[in-house]
C-alpha positions as CSV (number, residue, x, y, z in Angstrom):
1,M,0.0,-0.2,0.2
2,N,3.1,2.6,0.4
3,R,4.4,2.3,-2.7
4,L,0.8,2.9,-4.3
5,I,1.2,5.6,-1.8
6,A,4.4,6.8,-3.2
7,S,3.2,6.0,-6.9
8,L,-0.5,8.0,-6.7
9,Q,1.8,11.3,-4.8
10,F,4.6,11.4,-7.8
11,I,1.8,11.2,-10.4
12,S,-0.7,12.9,-8.7
13,A,-1.4,15.9,-6.2
14,L,-4.2,14.3,-3.5
15,P,-3.6,14.5,-1.1
16,L,-2.9,11.2,0.8
17,G,-0.7,12.7,4.1
18,K,2.6,12.6,4.7
19,P,4.6,11.5,1.3
20,R,6.0,8.3,1.8
21,P,9.3,7.0,1.3
22,F,10.9,7.3,-2.2
23,D,11.0,3.8,-3.5
24,P,11.7,4.3,-8.4
25,K,10.8,0.8,-8.9
26,G,8.4,0.1,-7.0
27,I,6.5,3.7,-7.7
28,I,7.4,2.8,-11.4
29,V,5.2,-0.6,-10.6
30,H,2.7,0.3,-9.1
31,F,2.0,3.3,-11.9
32,P,-1.0,1.7,-13.8
33,I,-3.0,0.7,-10.8
34,A,-2.1,4.5,-9.8
35,G,-4.3,5.3,-12.4
36,L,-7.0,3.5,-12.3
37,V,-7.4,5.2,-9.1
38,I,-7.7,8.2,-10.6
39,G,-9.4,6.6,-13.6
40,L,-12.3,5.8,-10.7
41,I,-12.3,9.1,-9.2
42,V,-13.1,10.8,-12.4
43,A,-15.8,8.1,-13.1
44,L,-17.2,8.7,-9.7
45,F,-17.4,12.3,-10.4
46,D,-18.9,11.9,-13.7
47,Q,-21.5,10.0,-12.7
48,L,-22.1,12.5,-9.9
49,A,-22.1,15.5,-13.1
50,A,-23.9,14.0,-15.5
51,I,-27.1,14.0,-13.0
52,V,-26.7,17.4,-13.6
53,W,-25.2,18.6,-17.3
54,P,-25.4,16.9,-20.6
55,P,-22.2,13.8,-22.2
56,T,-20.0,17.1,-23.1
57,V,-20.1,19.0,-20.6
58,A,-20.2,16.4,-17.9
59,A,-17.0,16.5,-20.2
60,V,-15.9,18.9,-20.3
61,L,-15.1,19.0,-16.1
62,D,-13.9,15.9,-16.0
63,V,-11.3,16.8,-18.3
64,G,-10.1,19.3,-16.3
65,L,-10.8,17.8,-13.5
66,L,-7.8,14.9,-14.5
67,A,-5.4,18.4,-15.2
68,L,-5.9,19.2,-11.6
69,M,-5.6,16.4,-10.1
70,T,-2.3,16.1,-11.1
71,G,-1.3,19.4,-11.5
72,A,-1.0,19.1,-14.5
73,F,2.1,17.9,-14.5
74,H,2.1,15.6,-17.4
75,L,1.0,18.1,-19.5
76,D,4.0,20.5,-18.3
77,G,5.7,17.4,-20.3
78,L,3.1,17.9,-23.4
79,A,3.8,20.5,-24.0
80,D,8.1,20.7,-23.8
81,M,8.4,17.9,-26.6
82,A,6.0,20.3,-28.5
83,D,8.6,22.4,-27.9
84,G,12.2,20.2,-29.2
85,L,10.9,17.9,-30.9
86,Y,9.5,20.1,-33.1
87,G,11.4,21.7,-36.0
88,H,15.3,20.7,-36.7
89,G,16.9,22.0,-33.8
90,D,19.8,18.5,-33.0
91,R,19.6,16.2,-30.4
92,E,21.1,18.9,-27.8
93,R,19.4,21.6,-29.2
94,S,16.1,20.1,-28.2
95,L,17.2,18.8,-24.3
96,A,17.5,23.0,-23.7
97,I,14.5,24.0,-25.0
98,M,12.5,20.9,-23.3
99,K,14.2,21.9,-19.8
100,D,13.5,25.3,-20.8
101,S,10.4,26.7,-17.7
102,R,9.1,29.0,-20.7
103,V,6.0,27.9,-22.9
104,G,6.5,27.8,-27.1
105,A,3.6,28.2,-29.2
106,M,4.0,24.5,-30.4
107,G,3.4,23.3,-26.8
108,L,0.5,26.1,-26.3
109,V,-0.6,24.5,-29.5
110,A,-0.3,21.0,-28.1
111,V,-1.5,21.2,-25.1
112,A,-5.0,23.0,-26.3
113,L,-5.3,20.4,-29.1
114,L,-4.6,17.5,-26.7
115,L,-7.3,19.3,-24.2
116,L,-10.0,19.5,-27.2
117,T,-9.1,16.0,-28.7
118,K,-9.8,14.0,-24.9
119,T,-12.2,16.0,-24.8
120,V,-15.2,15.9,-27.4
121,A,-13.1,11.9,-28.1
122,L,-15.2,11.6,-24.5
123,G,-17.9,13.3,-24.8
124,N,-19.2,10.8,-28.1
125,V,-18.8,7.8,-25.4
126,H,-22.2,7.0,-23.8
127,Q,-22.6,3.3,-23.3
128,D,-19.7,1.6,-20.4
129,R,-18.3,5.3,-20.2
130,F,-17.7,4.7,-16.5
131,L,-15.6,1.2,-17.3
132,A,-13.7,3.6,-19.8
133,L,-13.4,5.9,-18.0
134,V,-11.6,4.2,-15.2
135,I,-9.1,2.0,-18.1
136,I,-8.3,4.1,-19.5
137,P,-6.0,6.9,-16.8
138,A,-4.0,3.5,-16.0
139,Y,-3.7,2.3,-19.3
140,A,-1.8,5.7,-20.1
141,R,0.2,6.0,-17.0
142,G,1.4,2.3,-18.0
143,A,2.9,3.5,-20.7
144,M,5.5,4.8,-19.2
145,I,6.3,1.6,-17.7
146,F,7.5,0.8,-21.7
147,G,9.4,3.9,-22.3
148,M,11.6,3.5,-19.0
149,H,11.6,-0.5,-19.8
150,F,13.6,0.3,-23.5
151,L,14.2,3.4,-24.0
152,P,17.4,4.6,-22.4
153,Y,17.4,8.2,-20.1
154,A,18.8,10.9,-21.9
155,R,20.3,13.3,-19.8
156,G,22.3,10.6,-18.4
157,E,23.5,11.0,-14.6
158,E,22.5,14.6,-14.1
159,G,19.6,14.7,-15.3
160,T,16.1,14.7,-12.2
161,G,15.5,11.2,-13.2
162,S,18.2,9.6,-13.7
163,A,16.9,7.8,-10.1
164,F,14.6,5.7,-11.7
165,F,16.8,4.2,-14.7
166,E,19.4,3.2,-12.8
167,T,17.9,-0.1,-12.2
168,P,16.5,-1.7,-14.8
169,L,13.3,-3.3,-15.1
170,A,11.8,-7.0,-16.1
171,L,9.0,-8.2,-17.6
172,T,7.6,-9.1,-14.0
173,D,7.4,-5.4,-13.6
174,F,4.4,-4.8,-16.3
175,R,1.8,-7.2,-14.2
176,Y,-0.2,-4.9,-13.1
177,L,-0.8,-3.6,-16.2
178,L,-2.5,-6.8,-16.8
179,V,-5.1,-5.8,-14.9
180,P,-6.9,-2.6,-17.5
181,V,-6.0,-5.5,-20.6
182,I,-8.8,-7.7,-18.0
183,L,-10.5,-5.1,-18.1
184,S,-11.0,-4.3,-20.8
185,L,-12.5,-8.0,-22.5
186,F,-15.8,-5.6,-21.0
187,L,-16.2,-3.3,-23.8
188,G,-16.2,-6.0,-26.7
189,W,-14.9,-5.4,-29.6
190,R,-13.7,-1.8,-28.8
191,G,-11.7,-3.7,-26.5
192,I,-9.6,-4.6,-28.4
193,V,-9.3,-1.7,-31.0
194,L,-8.2,0.2,-27.2
195,N,-5.5,-2.2,-27.0
196,L,-4.1,-1.8,-30.9
197,F,-4.7,1.5,-30.4
198,F,-2.7,1.2,-27.3
199,A,0.2,-0.7,-28.6
200,A,0.2,1.6,-32.2
201,V,0.8,4.3,-29.6
202,V,3.8,3.2,-27.2
203,A,5.2,1.7,-30.3
204,G,5.4,5.1,-32.9
205,L,6.0,7.1,-29.6
206,L,9.4,4.9,-28.5
207,G,10.1,4.7,-32.4
208,L,9.8,9.3,-32.2
209,Y,12.1,9.2,-29.2
210,R,14.6,7.0,-30.2
211,R,15.6,8.6,-33.6
212,K,15.0,12.4,-32.3
213,L,16.9,11.9,-28.8
214,G,18.8,8.4,-28.6
215,G,17.2,8.3,-25.0
216,I,13.9,9.9,-22.9
217,T,13.4,12.3,-20.6
218,G,10.9,12.8,-17.7
219,D,8.6,15.0,-19.7
220,L,8.3,12.9,-22.9
221,L,7.7,10.0,-20.3
222,G,4.8,12.2,-20.0
223,A,3.6,13.2,-22.9
224,M,3.5,10.2,-23.3
225,T,0.9,9.5,-20.9
226,E,-0.9,12.0,-22.4
227,I,-1.8,11.7,-26.0
228,S,-1.6,7.5,-24.9
229,E,-4.9,9.0,-22.9
230,A,-6.0,10.5,-26.0
231,A,-6.1,8.4,-28.3
232,L,-8.1,5.9,-26.3
233,L,-10.6,8.0,-25.7
234,L,-10.4,8.2,-29.9
235,A,-10.7,4.7,-29.7
236,V,-13.7,4.4,-27.4
237,C,-15.8,6.7,-29.3
238,M,-15.7,5.6,-33.2
239,G,-19.1,4.2,-34.5
240,G,-20.1,7.1,-32.1
241,G,-19.1,6.1,-29.0
242,L,-19.0,3.0,-26.7
């Protein structure tokens, strides 16, 4: 339980009491379960919001709540990724841009488009909306485990995220990702589409990061979370929603 709480404290702004001991591998392994907790909170909120407002309005509130609960932590990474990887700068230039606290035009555009995509897609998910809201944040946080497993840390030992790459991850460290995968089976054929989208997005981003930087950073991990979340919402609203 302490590792789950530590994982939630790391990737969310939820008030969970005093900080738990820093255990990088324990935090990483529990990312999918932490995502399930975040998703469950959003799904319950959505049920309450749907009593008062139509699905489209509830979707706006859901996306806003998701950003608040995570402290826009991953959105910041998306903005930095868009600024750093857009254009034709070399590896060192891209890393320097992503480290800059200022947000550029491409970062603003990327965040705006992603939030709009999430909102419109979720507004068109009708049946099984509760389950979709629970499992999609779990998949999205689980995406970061792939980044940490398959790519080296691009900033080397001086980077603030280097502690998370010191111990290599094993296949068993993906075990909690099986929970949303199993739950996705209750979505029928769209569960299959969901998993295909997830695999394609993760593989595509890993390939992009390897080609551009030869590795990954904390910002790129955050961007993986946000892009995966948006892509999976697009998957479940295919054909007019679930």
